[in-house]
Each structure stands twice: as structure tokens, then as C-alpha cells.
C-alpha positions in Angstrom: 133.0 87.1 53.4 133.5 90.6 52.0 130.3 92.1 50.4 130.2 94.2 47.2 128.4 97.5 47.1 124.7 97.6 46.2 124.6 98.8 42.5 121.2 100.4 42.8 122.3 102.5 46.0 125.6 103.3 44.1 123.7 104.7 41.1 121.7 107.1 43.4 124.0 109.5 45.1 123.3 110.4 48.7 121.5 113.8 49.3 123.4 116.4 51.3 120.7 116.6 54.1 120.8 112.8 54.7 124.6 112.9 54.5 124.9 115.7 57.1 122.5 114.0 59.5 124.4 110.7 59.4 127.8 112.4 59.4 126.9 114.2 62.6 126.0 111.0 64.4 129.2 109.2 63.3 131.3 112.2 64.3 129.9 112.1 67.7 131.0 108.4 67.9 134.4 109.5 66.8 134.6 111.8 69.8 133.8 108.9 72.0 136.5 106.8 70.3 138.8 109.7 70.8 138.3 109.7 74.5 138.7 105.9 74.7 141.9 106.0 72.8 143.4 108.5 75.1 142.2 106.8 78.3 143.6 103.4 77.2 146.8 104.6 75.5 145.9 103.0 72.2 148.2 103.4 69.2 146.8 103.1 65.7 147.8 103.8 62.1 145.2 104.4 59.3 146.5 104.4 55.7 144.5 106.0 52.9 145.6 105.0 49.5 143.8 105.0 46.1 143.7 106.4 42.6 144.2 110.1 42.2 140.9 112.0 42.7 139.5 109.0 44.6 138.4 111.2 47.5 141.0 110.4 50.2 141.4 114.1 51.4 137.6 114.6 51.7 137.3 111.3 53.6 140.1 112.2 56.0 138.5 115.6 56.6 135.2 114.0 57.5 137.0 111.9 60.0 139.1 114.7 61.6 137.1 117.9 61.4 135.4 117.3 64.9 138.2 115.6 66.9 141.6 116.8 68.3 144.5 117.0 65.9 146.7 115.9 68.8 144.9 112.6 68.9 144.0 112.1 65.2 147.2 113.2 63.6 147.2 113.6 59.8 150.4 113.0 58.0 150.8 113.9 54.3 154.5 113.9 53.4 155.9 115.7 50.4 158.2 114.1 47.9 161.4 113.0 49.7 164.5 115.2 49.9 167.9 114.1 48.7 168.8 113.2 52.3 165.5 111.1 52.8 166.2 109.4 49.5 169.5 108.0 50.9 167.7 106.6 54.1 166.0 103.2 54.5 162.8 103.6 52.6 160.3 103.4 55.5 162.5 105.5 57.8 160.8 108.9 57.2 157.3 107.3 57.7 158.4 105.7 61.1 159.3 109.2 62.4 155.5 109.9 62.5 154.3 106.7 64.1 151.9 107.1 66.9 152.6 107.2 70.7 150.1 106.1 73.3 146.7 107.7 72.8 147.2 108.6 69.2 145.7 107.6 65.9 148.0 108.6 63.0 146.3 108.9 59.5 148.6 108.7 56.6 147.3 110.5 53.4 149.3 108.3 51.1 152.1 106.3 52.9 154.9 103.9 52.2 152.7 102.4 49.5 153.9 105.2 47.3 156.5 102.7 46.2 153.8 100.2 45.1 151.9 102.8 43.1 153.1 106.2 41.8 156.9 105.4 42.2 156.6 102.1 40.3 154.3 103.4 37.6 156.2 106.7 36.9 159.7 105.1 37.1 160.8 106.8 40.4 162.0 103.4 41.6 163.6 100.4 40.0 161.8 97.2 39.3 164.1 95.6 41.9 163.2 98.2 44.5 159.6 97.6 43.8 160.0 93.8 44.1 161.8 94.1 47.3 159.2 96.4 48.8 156.4 94.1 48.0 158.4 91.2 49.5 159.4 93.0 52.7 156.3 95.2 53.4 154.2 92.4 54.9 157.1 91.5 57.1 157.5 95.1 58.4 153.7 95.5 58.9 153.6 92.2 60.9 156.4 93.7 63.1 154.3 97.0 63.5 151.2 94.9 64.5 153.2 92.7 66.9 154.5 95.9 68.4 150.9 96.7 69.5 150.1 99.3 66.8 146.7 98.6 65.2 147.2 99.0 61.3 144.1 99.7 59.2 144.4 100.2 55.4 141.9 101.6 53.0 142.0 101.5 49.2 139.6 104.1 47.6 138.4 102.8 44.3 137.0 105.4 41.9 135.7 104.5 38.5 136.9 105.6 35.1 134.1 108.0 34.3 134.0 109.5 37.8 137.7 110.2 37.9 137.5 111.9 34.5 134.7 114.1 35.8 136.7 115.1 38.8 139.8 115.8 37.0 137.9 118.0 34.6 136.3 119.8 37.6 139.8 120.5 38.9 140.9 121.9 35.6 138.0 124.4 35.3 137.1 125.3 38.8 139.4 127.9 40.5 138.5 126.5 43.9 139.7 123.1 43.0 142.8 123.9 40.8 145.1 123.5 43.8 144.2 119.8 43.9 145.6 119.3 40.4 149.1 118.1 41.0 151.8 117.3 38.3 151.1 113.6 38.8 147.3 113.9 38.1 147.4 114.0 34.4 149.9 111.2 33.9 147.9 109.1 36.2 144.9 109.5 33.9 146.7 108.4 30.8 148.3 105.5 32.7 145.0 104.1 34.0 145.8 100.5 33.3 149.3 100.7 34.5 148.0 101.8 37.8 145.4 99.1 37.8 148.1 96.5 37.4 150.2 98.1 40.1 147.2 98.0 42.5 146.7 94.4 41.7 150.2 93.5 42.5 150.2 95.5 45.6 147.0 93.8 46.9 148.2 90.4 46.1 151.4 90.9 48.0 150.3 92.9 51.0 146.6 91.9 51.8 147.5 89.9 55.0 145.6 88.7 58.0 147.6 91.1 60.3 147.1 94.1 57.9 144.3 93.5 55.5 143.2 96.0 52.8 139.7 97.4 52.9 138.4 98.4 49.5 136.1 101.5 49.7 134.1 102.3 46.4 134.2 106.1 46.2 132.2 107.2 43.2 129.7 108.6 45.6 131.9 110.6 48.0 129.3 111.0 50.6 128.4 107.3 50.9 132.1 106.5 50.8 132.9 108.9 53.8 130.1 107.5 55.9 130.9 103.8 55.1 134.6 104.5 56.0 133.9 106.2 59.3 131.5 103.4 60.3 134.0 100.7 59.3 136.8 102.6 61.2 134.6 102.8 64.3 134.0 99.1 64.1 137.7 98.3 64.3 138.0 99.2 67.9 136.1 97.8 70.9 135.5 101.4 72.2 133.1 102.4 74.8 132.0 105.8 76.4 134.6 106.9 79.0 133.1 108.5 82.0 133.8 112.3 81.9 134.2 114.5 84.9 131.4 117.1 85.4 132.6 120.5 84.1 131.4 123.7 85.6 132.2 127.1 84.2 133.9 129.3 86.9 132.6 132.8 87.7 134.7 135.7 86.4 136.8 137.2 89.1 136.3 141.0 89.6 139.7 141.3 91.2 141.7 143.9 89.2 138.6 144.9 87.2 139.0 147.6 84.6 137.5 148.8 81.3 139.4 146.3 79.2 137.6 147.2 75.9 138.5 150.8 76.1 142.3 149.8 76.3 141.9 148.6 72.7 141.0 152.0 71.4 143.4 153.3 68.8 144.5 149.7 67.9 144.4 148.3 64.3 141.1 146.5 63.8 140.1 144.3 60.9 137.6 146.1 58.7 134.1 144.8 59.1 133.0 144.0 55.6 130.3 141.5 56.5 
């Protein structure tokens, strides 16, 4: 049975020192997972969905910053082109599905149709209904094809979302995060809540269940997500060959620093 977050822990946000200590441990485990995935030819898809400003990007960065982008591939597709709009809805996502030895992370996915497209009127009600009907069937096919499908819904509270949006508006370092969909998503809070509820009701299945991740405390959310993700795989440490740094050959030796004289160097400001 799924457990609810501890309200006392949620009220007390994690300190940075504690967070960084735990993150380093978990990122080391992600490196072990990476080697195991490559060694065994595992294919996996990890989907991150949630309200705007729920912390999807930061969670994905915490997962991927110490591993190879060739194994942990992040996919964040822009709005579909006119050509893509004429294709089968899932087609442009399938182009990015994993090959052996890859984990593909979707920063938003085909569930755009269940959320922003439905709420903002970018799809018809019939298209939305058909998506919710067919999505579990397609995901069952994906799972039967040997791809591990893991889905996270990041749930941020009303006040915390408001605070994060205000920070995006006022902080120059965060303004790039403020998309044209953010402000409408704030005013349509309950429309998004109803869309979320319909999505979960239709697509929370045994072969591809949703995992709800409370994200008011970003640091706790990132650690909890990584720990949960690691637990989805029966990975173990893969024996690695001993690596020895070869000695530098002196064959053809010359003053290779002097040959840079007269080239354009970056000014040393620091």
C-alpha cells in the first residue's frame, strides 16, 4: 500500500549540507545502475509529468549530472511542427525510444495530451477521450516489448507553486523558466487538477503505474525520486577491468606549448 509523506518532515525543508551528502551517495548508485544497464542491454523509459514549477527539470538534472548522456538520454520535445501534427500522436515520441543499454527520460511526454493540450484547448474533447482510452493499450504494448516504463507525477502545492512563479518573474536567473503556458496554468489550477484526476484514473495501470512525488521540498523530492528509481531495477555492481594510465611517449617530442605562441587566448579575468 502506498504511503503518504510525513507532514512533519515535509514542513521542515532539508538543509543543503544534508542534501548534498545524500545526493552524492545516490549518484554513485546511479553510476552502478548505468554500468549494469549497459552490460545487460536494458531498455527503460522514465516519464516526468506534473504541474508547472513542480520541479521536474531540477529532479532530472539531479539524476543525470553524474552519468553519461549516452546512457541516460533526456528528451524534452518542443511544440509539434505542422508536419508532426499530421502524424499519429505518439509517433514523434516513439522516435526517441531506447535501444539496448539506454534509459530515456522524458521531460514531459505524450501525456501533454492529458494535461496542457486538454486544458488549453489544443486538442478536441474527442481526441482527449481517445488518448485516455488508447494510452494504456499502447503502454501495455511498450511493456510487453521489454521496455521498462516508469512514470512520475510531481505534485506541488498551491502556495509553493505561487512562490516559484513569483521567483521566476523577479529573478533574472530564473526568468528563462517562465514559459507562455505558466501564467495560464496558474489561473487554471482546478482545471489542471481535474485533468490530472482523469489522467490518473485512466492510465494508472499494473504494467505502467503512476508514482506520485510530493515536491514542495525540492531537495527531498529529488532524493526520494532517485531512491525510488534505483529500486525499480535489480541492478548490481558490474565488475570493471583494472585501468592503468599509460606513460607518455617521448617519440616525436617537441616544445608543444611554445607552438601556441601568438594564438588568440581567452582573457584571464579570474
